[in-house]
C-alpha positions as CSV (number, residue, x, y, z in Angstrom):
1,X,11.6,16.9,7.7
2,X,9.6,13.8,8.5
3,X,8.3,11.6,5.8
4,X,5.2,10.7,7.8
5,X,3.0,13.1,9.8
6,X,2.5,12.5,13.4
7,X,-1.1,11.5,12.9
8,X,-0.7,9.3,9.8
9,X,-3.3,6.7,9.3
10,X,-3.4,3.4,7.4
11,X,-6.5,2.2,6.0
12,X,-7.0,-1.2,4.1
13,X,-9.8,-3.0,2.4
14,X,-9.4,-6.6,1.8
15,X,-13.3,-7.1,1.4
16,X,-13.1,-9.9,3.8
17,X,-11.7,-12.1,1.1
18,X,-8.0,-11.0,1.2
19,X,-5.8,-10.9,4.4
20,X,-5.3,-7.3,5.5
21,X,-5.3,-5.4,8.8
22,X,-8.5,-5.5,10.6
23,X,-9.2,-1.9,11.3
24,X,-7.7,1.5,10.3
25,X,-4.4,2.3,12.2
26,X,-4.0,6.0,13.4
27,X,-0.5,5.8,14.9
28,X,2.8,6.6,13.4
29,X,4.8,3.9,15.2
30,X,2.2,1.2,14.3
31,X,2.0,2.3,10.7
32,X,5.8,2.2,10.5
33,X,5.7,-1.5,11.9
34,X,3.1,-2.4,9.3
35,X,5.0,-0.8,6.3
36,X,8.1,-2.5,7.6
37,X,6.3,-5.9,7.3
38,X,5.2,-4.9,3.8
39,X,8.7,-4.0,2.8
40,X,10.0,-7.3,4.1
41,X,7.4,-9.2,1.9
42,X,8.4,-7.1,-1.1
43,X,12.0,-7.9,-0.6
44,X,11.4,-11.6,-0.2
45,X,9.8,-11.6,-3.8
46,X,6.1,-12.0,-2.4
47,X,5.2,-8.7,-4.0
48,X,6.4,-7.0,-7.2
49,X,6.0,-3.5,-8.1
50,X,4.0,-3.3,-11.5
51,X,3.5,0.3,-12.0
52,X,3.4,3.9,-10.4
53,X,-0.2,5.2,-11.1
54,X,-2.6,7.6,-9.6
55,X,-5.2,5.8,-7.5
56,X,-8.4,7.7,-7.0
57,X,-6.5,10.8,-7.8
58,X,-3.8,10.2,-5.4
59,X,-0.2,9.0,-6.3
60,X,0.3,5.5,-5.6
61,X,1.3,2.0,-7.2
62,X,-0.1,-1.3,-8.2
63,X,1.6,-4.5,-7.2
64,X,1.4,-8.3,-8.1
65,X,1.0,-10.5,-5.2
66,X,0.6,-14.3,-4.9
67,X,-2.7,-14.1,-3.0
68,X,-4.7,-11.3,-4.8
69,X,-4.5,-9.8,-8.3
70,X,-3.1,-6.4,-8.4
71,X,-3.7,-4.7,-5.1
72,X,-3.3,-0.8,-5.0
73,X,-1.7,1.5,-2.6
74,X,-2.4,5.2,-2.7
75,X,-0.4,7.9,-0.8
76,X,-2.3,11.1,0.7
77,X,0.0,13.9,1.3
78,X,-0.1,17.0,3.6
79,X,2.5,19.5,2.4
80,X,5.6,17.1,1.9
81,X,4.7,14.3,4.3
82,X,2.5,11.4,4.0
83,X,-0.8,11.8,6.0
84,X,-2.5,8.6,5.0
85,X,-2.0,5.3,3.2
86,X,-4.9,3.6,1.5
87,X,-4.4,-0.2,0.6
88,X,-7.0,-1.9,-1.5
89,X,-6.8,-5.7,-1.8
90,X,-10.7,-6.5,-2.2
91,X,-10.8,-8.5,-5.4
92,X,-14.4,-6.9,-6.2
93,X,-12.8,-3.5,-6.1
94,X,-9.7,-4.5,-8.2
95,X,-11.6,-6.1,-11.0
96,X,-11.7,-2.9,-13.2
97,X,-7.9,-2.8,-13.5
98,X,-6.5,-3.4,-17.0
99,X,-5.9,-7.0,-18.0
100,X,-2.3,-5.8,-18.9
101,X,-1.4,-6.0,-15.2
102,X,-2.8,-9.3,-14.7
103,X,-0.7,-10.7,-17.6
104,X,2.5,-9.4,-17.0
105,X,5.2,-12.2,-17.0
106,X,7.0,-13.1,-13.6
């Protein structure tokens, strides 16, 4: 069984204020390349997992990163495979997150 659907899509919103991919991706291979780069950043300490949560009703997580407060990632499933990944790094859309996440020690 594949972890990603053949037609997986990756969507991001940096609001023009935070680095992100320029447009949605609709390719399994390209999505895998981007996720691999995210994983490398995570392993190097540039990103820290803060909490597993539901994001707009979808399973997801909140991280801490040096250049943006508390970006969120949501995973949309189709049966047992990921159909879409939604990443929000837009500071205007993240302001509602609890202060708890902002104040966690490094």
